[in-house]
SEKOLKOL-216837 format. One record per residue: residue number from 1; residue in three letters; x, y, z of N, C-alpha, C in turn. Coordinates in Angstrom, 1 decimal. Layout:
N
+-----+-----+--------+--------+--------+--------+--------+--------+--------+--------+--------+
:   n : res :   n.px :   n.py :   n.pz :  ca.px :  ca.py :  ca.pz :   c.px :   c.py :   c.pz :
+-----+-----+--------+--------+--------+--------+--------+--------+--------+--------+--------+
: NUM : ala :      X :      Y :      Z :      X :      Y :      Z :      X :      Y :      Z :
...
+-----+-----+--------+--------+--------+--------+--------+--------+--------+--------+--------+
//
This chain:
119
+-----+-----+--------+--------+--------+--------+--------+--------+--------+--------+--------+
:   n : res :   n.px :   n.py :   n.pz :  ca.px :  ca.py :  ca.pz :   c.px :   c.py :   c.pz :
+-----+-----+--------+--------+--------+--------+--------+--------+--------+--------+--------+
:   1 : unk :   -0.6 :   -9.2 :  -10.8 :   -0.6 :   -7.8 :  -11.2 :    0.3 :   -7.7 :  -12.5 :
:   2 : unk :   -0.1 :   -6.9 :  -13.4 :    0.7 :   -6.6 :  -14.6 :    1.0 :   -5.1 :  -14.5 :
:   3 : unk :    1.9 :   -4.7 :  -15.4 :    2.2 :   -3.3 :  -15.4 :    2.4 :   -2.9 :  -16.9 :
:   4 : unk :    2.0 :   -1.7 :  -17.2 :    2.1 :   -1.1 :  -18.5 :    3.0 :    0.1 :  -18.4 :
:   5 : unk :    3.8 :    0.3 :  -19.5 :    4.7 :    1.4 :  -19.5 :    4.6 :    2.1 :  -20.9 :
:   6 : unk :    4.7 :    3.4 :  -20.9 :    4.7 :    4.2 :  -22.1 :    5.8 :    5.2 :  -22.1 :
:   7 : unk :    6.5 :    5.3 :  -23.2 :    7.6 :    6.3 :  -23.4 :    6.9 :    7.6 :  -23.7 :
:   8 : unk :    7.2 :    8.6 :  -22.9 :    6.6 :    9.9 :  -23.1 :    7.5 :   10.9 :  -23.9 :
:   9 : unk :    8.8 :   10.8 :  -23.7 :    9.8 :   11.7 :  -24.3 :   11.0 :   10.9 :  -24.9 :
:  10 : unk :   11.3 :   11.2 :  -26.2 :   12.4 :   10.5 :  -26.8 :   13.8 :   11.2 :  -26.4 :
:  11 : unk :   13.7 :   12.4 :  -26.0 :   14.9 :   13.1 :  -25.6 :   14.9 :   13.5 :  -24.1 :
:  12 : unk :   15.9 :   13.2 :  -23.4 :   16.0 :   13.5 :  -22.0 :   16.2 :   15.0 :  -21.8 :
:  13 : unk :   15.4 :   15.7 :  -21.1 :   15.6 :   17.2 :  -20.9 :   17.0 :   17.4 :  -20.3 :
:  14 : unk :   17.6 :   18.6 :  -20.6 :   18.9 :   19.0 :  -20.1 :   19.0 :   19.1 :  -18.6 :
:  15 : unk :   17.9 :   19.5 :  -18.0 :   17.9 :   19.6 :  -16.5 :   17.8 :   18.3 :  -15.7 :
:  16 : unk :   17.6 :   17.2 :  -16.4 :   17.4 :   15.9 :  -15.8 :   18.8 :   15.2 :  -15.7 :
:  17 : unk :   19.2 :   14.9 :  -14.5 :   20.5 :   14.2 :  -14.3 :   20.2 :   12.7 :  -14.1 :
:  18 : unk :   20.7 :   11.8 :  -15.0 :   20.6 :   10.4 :  -14.9 :   21.9 :    9.7 :  -15.0 :
:  19 : unk :   22.1 :    8.6 :  -14.4 :   23.4 :    7.9 :  -14.5 :   23.5 :    7.3 :  -16.0 :
:  20 : unk :   24.7 :    6.9 :  -16.3 :   25.0 :    6.5 :  -17.7 :   24.2 :    5.3 :  -18.1 :
:  21 : unk :   24.0 :    4.3 :  -17.2 :   23.1 :    3.1 :  -17.5 :   21.7 :    3.6 :  -17.8 :
:  22 : unk :   21.1 :    4.5 :  -17.1 :   19.8 :    4.9 :  -17.3 :   19.7 :    5.7 :  -18.6 :
:  23 : unk :   20.7 :    6.5 :  -19.0 :   20.7 :    7.2 :  -20.2 :   20.8 :    6.2 :  -21.4 :
:  24 : unk :   21.6 :    5.2 :  -21.3 :   21.8 :    4.2 :  -22.3 :   20.5 :    3.4 :  -22.5 :
:  25 : unk :   19.8 :    3.0 :  -21.5 :   18.6 :    2.3 :  -21.6 :   17.5 :    3.1 :  -22.3 :
:  26 : unk :   17.5 :    4.4 :  -21.8 :   16.5 :    5.3 :  -22.5 :   16.8 :    5.5 :  -23.9 :
:  27 : unk :   18.0 :    5.6 :  -24.3 :   18.4 :    5.8 :  -25.7 :   17.9 :    4.6 :  -26.5 :
:  28 : unk :   18.1 :    3.4 :  -26.0 :   17.6 :    2.2 :  -26.7 :   16.1 :    2.2 :  -26.8 :
:  29 : unk :   15.4 :    2.6 :  -25.8 :   14.0 :    2.6 :  -25.8 :   13.5 :    3.7 :  -26.8 :
:  30 : unk :   14.1 :    4.8 :  -26.8 :   13.7 :    5.9 :  -27.7 :   13.8 :    5.5 :  -29.2 :
:  31 : unk :   14.8 :    4.6 :  -29.5 :   15.0 :    4.1 :  -30.8 :   13.9 :    3.1 :  -31.2 :
:  32 : unk :   13.5 :    2.3 :  -30.2 :   12.7 :    1.1 :  -30.5 :   11.2 :    1.2 :  -30.1 :
:  33 : unk :   10.8 :    2.3 :  -29.4 :    9.4 :    2.5 :  -29.0 :    8.9 :    3.8 :  -29.5 :
:  34 : unk :    7.6 :    3.8 :  -29.8 :    6.9 :    5.0 :  -30.3 :    6.5 :    5.8 :  -29.0 :
:  35 : unk :    6.4 :    7.1 :  -29.1 :    6.0 :    7.9 :  -28.0 :    4.5 :    7.6 :  -27.8 :
:  36 : unk :    4.1 :    7.5 :  -26.5 :    2.8 :    7.3 :  -26.0 :    2.2 :    5.9 :  -26.4 :
:  37 : unk :    3.0 :    5.0 :  -26.9 :    2.6 :    3.6 :  -27.2 :    2.7 :    2.8 :  -25.9 :
:  38 : unk :    1.7 :    2.2 :  -25.4 :    1.7 :    1.5 :  -24.1 :    2.2 :    0.1 :  -24.4 :
:  39 : unk :    3.1 :   -0.4 :  -23.6 :    3.7 :   -1.8 :  -23.8 :    3.6 :   -2.4 :  -22.4 :
:  40 : unk :    3.5 :   -3.7 :  -22.4 :    3.5 :   -4.5 :  -21.2 :    4.9 :   -4.6 :  -20.7 :
:  41 : unk :    5.1 :   -4.4 :  -19.4 :    6.4 :   -4.4 :  -18.8 :    7.1 :   -5.8 :  -18.9 :
:  42 : unk :    6.3 :   -6.9 :  -18.9 :    6.9 :   -8.2 :  -19.0 :    7.5 :   -8.3 :  -20.4 :
:  43 : unk :    6.8 :   -7.9 :  -21.5 :    7.3 :   -8.0 :  -22.8 :    8.6 :   -7.1 :  -23.0 :
:  44 : unk :    8.5 :   -5.9 :  -22.4 :    9.7 :   -5.0 :  -22.5 :   10.9 :   -5.6 :  -21.8 :
:  45 : unk :   10.7 :   -6.2 :  -20.6 :   11.8 :   -6.8 :  -19.9 :   12.4 :   -8.0 :  -20.7 :
:  46 : unk :   11.6 :   -8.8 :  -21.4 :   12.1 :   -9.8 :  -22.2 :   12.9 :   -9.3 :  -23.4 :
:  47 : unk :   12.5 :   -8.2 :  -24.0 :   13.2 :   -7.6 :  -25.1 :   14.5 :   -7.0 :  -24.6 :
:  48 : unk :   14.5 :   -6.4 :  -23.4 :   15.8 :   -5.9 :  -22.9 :   16.8 :   -7.0 :  -22.5 :
:  49 : unk :   16.3 :   -8.0 :  -21.9 :   17.1 :   -9.1 :  -21.5 :   17.7 :   -9.9 :  -22.7 :
:  50 : unk :   17.1 :   -9.8 :  -23.8 :   17.6 :  -10.5 :  -25.0 :   18.9 :   -9.9 :  -25.5 :
:  51 : unk :   19.2 :   -8.7 :  -25.0 :   20.5 :   -8.1 :  -25.4 :   21.5 :   -8.0 :  -24.2 :
:  52 : unk :   21.4 :   -9.0 :  -23.3 :   22.2 :   -9.0 :  -22.1 :   23.7 :   -9.1 :  -22.4 :
:  53 : unk :   24.1 :   -9.9 :  -23.4 :   25.5 :  -10.2 :  -23.6 :   26.0 :   -9.4 :  -24.8 :
:  54 : unk :   25.2 :   -8.9 :  -25.7 :   25.7 :   -8.3 :  -26.9 :   26.0 :   -6.8 :  -26.9 :
:  55 : unk :   25.9 :   -6.2 :  -25.7 :   26.2 :   -4.8 :  -25.5 :   25.5 :   -3.8 :  -26.5 :
:  56 : unk :   24.3 :   -4.2 :  -26.9 :   23.5 :   -3.4 :  -27.8 :   22.9 :   -2.2 :  -27.0 :
:  57 : unk :   22.5 :   -2.5 :  -25.8 :   21.8 :   -1.5 :  -24.9 :   22.8 :   -0.8 :  -24.1 :
:  58 : unk :   23.6 :   -1.6 :  -23.3 :   24.5 :   -1.0 :  -22.4 :   25.9 :   -1.2 :  -22.9 :
:  59 : unk :   26.8 :   -0.2 :  -22.7 :   28.2 :   -0.3 :  -23.2 :   29.0 :   -1.3 :  -22.5 :
:  60 : unk :   28.6 :   -1.7 :  -21.3 :   29.4 :   -2.6 :  -20.5 :   28.4 :   -3.8 :  -20.1 :
:  61 : unk :   28.8 :   -5.0 :  -20.2 :   27.9 :   -6.1 :  -19.9 :   27.7 :   -6.1 :  -18.4 :
:  62 : unk :   26.4 :   -6.0 :  -18.0 :   26.1 :   -6.0 :  -16.6 :   26.0 :   -7.4 :  -16.0 :
:  63 : unk :   26.1 :   -7.4 :  -14.6 :   25.9 :   -8.7 :  -13.9 :   24.5 :   -8.9 :  -13.7 :
:  64 : unk :   23.7 :   -7.9 :  -13.5 :   22.2 :   -8.0 :  -13.3 :   21.5 :   -8.0 :  -14.7 :
:  65 : unk :   20.4 :   -8.7 :  -14.8 :   19.6 :   -8.6 :  -16.0 :   19.2 :   -7.1 :  -16.3 :
:  66 : unk :   19.2 :   -6.8 :  -17.6 :   18.9 :   -5.4 :  -18.0 :   17.5 :   -5.0 :  -17.5 :
:  67 : unk :   16.6 :   -5.9 :  -17.5 :   15.2 :   -5.6 :  -17.1 :   15.2 :   -5.2 :  -15.6 :
:  68 : unk :   16.1 :   -5.8 :  -14.8 :   16.2 :   -5.4 :  -13.4 :   16.8 :   -4.0 :  -13.2 :
:  69 : unk :   17.8 :   -3.7 :  -14.1 :   18.3 :   -2.4 :  -14.0 :   17.3 :   -1.3 :  -14.5 :
:  70 : unk :   16.5 :   -1.7 :  -15.5 :   15.5 :   -0.8 :  -15.9 :   14.4 :   -0.5 :  -14.8 :
:  71 : unk :   14.1 :   -1.6 :  -14.1 :   13.1 :   -1.5 :  -13.0 :   13.6 :   -0.6 :  -11.9 :
:  72 : unk :   14.9 :   -0.6 :  -11.7 :   15.6 :    0.2 :  -10.7 :   15.4 :    1.7 :  -11.1 :
:  73 : unk :   15.6 :    2.0 :  -12.3 :   15.5 :    3.4 :  -12.8 :   14.1 :    3.8 :  -13.2 :
:  74 : unk :   13.2 :    2.9 :  -13.2 :   11.8 :    3.2 :  -13.7 :   11.2 :    4.4 :  -12.9 :
:  75 : unk :   11.4 :    4.4 :  -11.6 :   10.8 :    5.4 :  -10.7 :   11.4 :    6.8 :  -11.1 :
:  76 : unk :   12.6 :    6.9 :  -11.4 :   13.3 :    8.1 :  -11.8 :   12.7 :    8.6 :  -13.2 :
:  77 : unk :   12.5 :    7.6 :  -14.1 :   11.9 :    7.9 :  -15.4 :   10.5 :    8.5 :  -15.2 :
:  78 : unk :    9.8 :    7.9 :  -14.4 :    8.4 :    8.4 :  -14.2 :    8.4 :    9.7 :  -13.5 :
:  79 : unk :    9.2 :    9.9 :  -12.5 :    9.3 :   11.1 :  -11.7 :    9.7 :   12.3 :  -12.6 :
:  80 : unk :   10.6 :   12.1 :  -13.6 :   11.0 :   13.2 :  -14.4 :   10.1 :   13.4 :  -15.7 :
:  81 : unk :    9.1 :   12.5 :  -15.8 :    8.1 :   12.7 :  -16.9 :    8.6 :   12.1 :  -18.2 :
:  82 : unk :    9.6 :   11.2 :  -18.2 :   10.1 :   10.6 :  -19.4 :    9.2 :    9.4 :  -19.8 :
:  83 : unk :    8.7 :    8.7 :  -18.8 :    7.8 :    7.5 :  -19.0 :    6.6 :    7.6 :  -18.1 :
:  84 : unk :    5.6 :    6.8 :  -18.5 :    4.5 :    6.6 :  -17.6 :    4.5 :    5.2 :  -17.2 :
:  85 : unk :    3.9 :    4.9 :  -16.0 :    3.9 :    3.5 :  -15.4 :    2.6 :    3.3 :  -14.8 :
:  86 : unk :    1.9 :    2.2 :  -15.1 :    0.6 :    1.9 :  -14.6 :    0.5 :    0.5 :  -14.2 :
:  87 : unk :    0.1 :    0.2 :  -13.0 :   -0.2 :   -1.2 :  -12.6 :   -1.6 :   -1.5 :  -12.9 :
:  88 : unk :   -1.8 :   -2.7 :  -13.5 :   -3.1 :   -3.2 :  -13.9 :   -3.3 :   -4.5 :  -13.2 :
:  89 : unk :   -4.5 :   -4.6 :  -12.6 :   -4.9 :   -5.9 :  -12.0 :   -5.4 :   -6.8 :  -13.1 :
:  90 : unk :   -5.0 :   -8.1 :  -13.0 :   -5.5 :   -9.1 :  -13.9 :   -6.4 :  -10.1 :  -13.2 :
:  91 : unk :   -7.5 :  -10.3 :  -13.8 :   -8.5 :  -11.2 :  -13.1 :   -7.9 :  -12.7 :  -13.1 :
:  92 : unk :   -7.9 :  -13.3 :  -11.9 :   -7.4 :  -14.7 :  -11.8 :   -8.6 :  -15.6 :  -12.1 :
:  93 : unk :   -8.3 :  -16.7 :  -12.7 :   -9.4 :  -17.7 :  -13.0 :   -9.9 :  -18.3 :  -11.7 :
:  94 : unk :  -11.2 :  -18.5 :  -11.6 :  -11.8 :  -19.0 :  -10.4 :  -11.5 :  -20.5 :  -10.3 :
:  95 : unk :  -11.3 :  -20.9 :   -9.0 :  -11.0 :  -22.3 :   -8.7 :  -12.3 :  -23.1 :   -8.8 :
:  96 : unk :  -12.1 :  -24.3 :   -9.2 :  -13.3 :  -25.2 :   -9.3 :  -13.8 :  -25.6 :   -7.9 :
:  97 : unk :  -15.1 :  -25.7 :   -7.8 :  -15.7 :  -26.1 :   -6.5 :  -15.6 :  -27.6 :   -6.3 :
:  98 : unk :  -14.8 :  -28.0 :   -5.3 :  -14.6 :  -29.4 :   -4.9 :  -15.5 :  -29.8 :   -3.8 :
:  99 : unk :  -16.8 :  -29.5 :   -3.8 :  -17.7 :  -29.8 :   -2.7 :  -18.2 :  -31.2 :   -2.9 :
: 100 : unk :  -17.8 :  -32.0 :   -3.8 :  -18.3 :  -33.4 :   -4.0 :  -17.6 :  -34.3 :   -3.1 :
: 101 : unk :  -17.7 :  -35.6 :   -3.4 :  -17.2 :  -36.7 :   -2.6 :  -15.7 :  -36.6 :   -2.4 :
: 102 : unk :  -15.0 :  -36.2 :   -3.4 :  -13.5 :  -36.2 :   -3.4 :  -12.9 :  -34.9 :   -2.9 :
: 103 : unk :  -13.7 :  -34.1 :   -2.2 :  -13.3 :  -32.9 :   -1.7 :  -12.3 :  -33.1 :   -0.5 :
: 104 : unk :  -11.3 :  -32.3 :   -0.5 :  -10.3 :  -32.4 :    0.6 :  -11.0 :  -31.9 :    1.9 :
: 105 : unk :  -10.6 :  -32.5 :    3.1 :  -11.2 :  -32.1 :    4.3 :  -10.7 :  -30.7 :    4.7 :
: 106 : unk :  -11.6 :  -29.9 :    5.3 :  -11.2 :  -28.5 :    5.7 :  -10.3 :  -28.5 :    6.9 :
: 107 : unk :  -10.3 :  -29.5 :    7.7 :   -9.4 :  -29.5 :    8.9 :   -8.7 :  -30.9 :    8.9 :
: 108 : unk :   -7.5 :  -30.8 :    9.4 :   -6.7 :  -32.1 :    9.5 :   -6.8 :  -32.7 :   10.9 :
: 109 : unk :   -7.5 :  -32.0 :   11.8 :   -7.7 :  -32.6 :   13.1 :   -8.7 :  -33.8 :   13.1 :
: 110 : unk :   -8.3 :  -34.8 :   13.9 :   -9.2 :  -36.0 :   13.9 :  -10.4 :  -35.8 :   14.8 :
: 111 : unk :  -10.1 :  -35.0 :   15.9 :  -11.2 :  -34.8 :   16.9 :  -11.4 :  -33.3 :   17.0 :
: 112 : unk :  -12.6 :  -32.9 :   16.9 :  -12.9 :  -31.4 :   17.0 :  -12.8 :  -31.0 :   18.4 :
: 113 : unk :  -12.5 :  -29.7 :   18.6 :  -12.3 :  -29.2 :   20.0 :  -13.5 :  -29.4 :   20.9 :
: 114 : unk :  -14.7 :  -29.3 :   20.5 :  -15.8 :  -29.5 :   21.4 :  -16.0 :  -31.0 :   21.8 :
: 115 : unk :  -15.6 :  -31.9 :   21.0 :  -15.7 :  -33.3 :   21.2 :  -14.6 :  -33.8 :   22.2 :
: 116 : unk :  -13.5 :  -33.1 :   22.4 :  -12.5 :  -33.5 :   23.3 :  -13.0 :  -33.4 :   24.8 :
: 117 : unk :  -13.7 :  -32.3 :   25.1 :  -14.2 :  -32.1 :   26.5 :  -15.3 :  -33.1 :   26.8 :
: 118 : unk :  -16.1 :  -33.5 :   25.8 :  -17.2 :  -34.5 :   26.0 :  -16.7 :  -35.9 :   26.3 :
: 119 : unk :  -15.5 :  -36.2 :   25.8 :  -15.0 :  -37.6 :   25.9 :  -14.4 :  -37.9 :   27.2 :
+-----+-----+--------+--------+--------+--------+--------+--------+--------+--------+--------+
//
């Protein structure tokens, strides 16, 4: 599963109460993302984590990765209409058919259950 995120508001409304970390992360995103531009959460997380030690995003160096802190507040961002969040399913590649001679056995049992009673 993949996820896509879009920033909907560059300014946090006055009636929305957010912790300092959430406000600082939003401030960074407002400077670096365009409104309504959809980005992949994985790419966004990598961009956030690139600033883990330099205090560009957060005023205090956190113990947790910044992407994890963002994920914690993501629900609040969506609930207040600051961001949108969408999960997208990604098609997995099909496995090759190993029905040939080198195929692995389907069972590891040496004797099948019906054969035990006949013996």
